[in-house]
C-alpha positions as CSV (number, residue, x, y, z in Angstrom):
1,X,101.8,88.4,58.9
2,X,104.9,90.0,57.4
3,X,108.4,88.7,57.8
4,X,111.9,89.3,56.4
5,X,114.2,86.3,55.8
6,X,118.0,86.5,56.0
7,X,120.6,83.9,55.4
8,X,123.7,83.4,57.5
9,X,127.1,83.9,55.7
10,X,128.7,81.7,58.4
11,X,126.3,78.8,58.8
12,X,125.3,76.8,55.7
13,X,121.6,76.7,54.9
14,X,120.7,78.6,58.1
15,X,118.1,81.3,57.9
16,X,116.8,84.0,60.3
17,X,113.2,85.2,60.0
18,X,112.4,88.5,61.7
19,X,109.1,90.3,62.2
20,X,110.4,93.6,60.8
21,X,112.9,94.1,58.0
22,X,116.4,95.0,59.2
23,X,115.2,95.0,62.9
24,X,117.4,92.6,64.8
25,X,116.8,94.3,68.2
26,X,114.9,91.2,69.6
27,X,117.5,88.7,68.3
28,X,120.0,87.6,71.0
29,X,123.4,89.2,70.4
30,X,125.1,85.8,70.8
31,X,123.0,84.3,68.0
32,X,123.8,87.2,65.7
33,X,127.6,86.7,66.4
34,X,127.2,83.0,65.6
35,X,125.3,83.7,62.3
36,X,127.4,86.6,61.1
37,X,126.1,89.7,59.4
38,X,122.6,88.5,58.0
39,X,122.1,88.8,54.3
40,X,118.6,89.7,53.2
41,X,117.0,87.0,51.0
42,X,113.4,88.0,50.7
43,X,110.3,89.4,52.4
44,X,107.3,87.2,52.8
45,X,103.7,87.5,53.8
46,X,102.9,84.5,56.1
47,X,99.4,83.0,56.4
48,X,98.2,79.8,58.1
49,X,97.3,78.4,54.6
50,X,100.7,79.0,53.1
51,X,103.3,76.2,53.0
52,X,107.0,76.6,53.6
53,X,109.5,74.2,52.2
54,X,111.2,73.2,55.4
55,X,109.4,74.9,58.3
56,X,106.1,74.6,60.0
57,X,104.3,77.8,59.2
58,X,102.4,77.8,62.4
59,X,105.6,77.5,64.5
60,X,107.3,80.3,62.5
61,X,104.3,82.6,63.0
62,X,104.2,81.8,66.7
63,X,107.9,82.5,67.1
64,X,107.6,85.8,65.2
65,X,104.7,86.9,67.4
66,X,106.2,85.8,70.7
67,X,109.8,86.7,70.3
68,X,110.2,88.5,67.0
69,X,112.4,86.0,65.3
70,X,112.6,82.4,64.1
71,X,115.7,80.4,63.2
72,X,115.7,77.8,60.4
73,X,118.5,75.3,60.7
74,X,119.5,72.8,58.1
75,X,118.0,69.3,58.3
76,X,120.3,66.7,60.0
77,X,121.2,64.9,56.8
78,X,122.3,68.3,55.2
79,X,124.7,68.8,58.2
80,X,126.4,65.5,57.4
81,X,126.4,65.8,53.7
82,X,124.1,62.8,53.2
83,X,121.5,63.3,50.5
């Protein structure tokens, strides 16, 4: 399964995965306003065997199939600056 990944210029360490590059038609307008103009980071071919650094690949693929997008938020400790 193909996806394109974008980072948010407004929200630290927040990424939006979409099923089709540059197609944000299925992403809620309110979310796009919150994130700001998405900045393309990479395209990625997802498979059930592939590992992602911070996300569950099965959940990402499910979200892309059912709604066309997936939002990756920073881990809680990153929000508060604790490392």
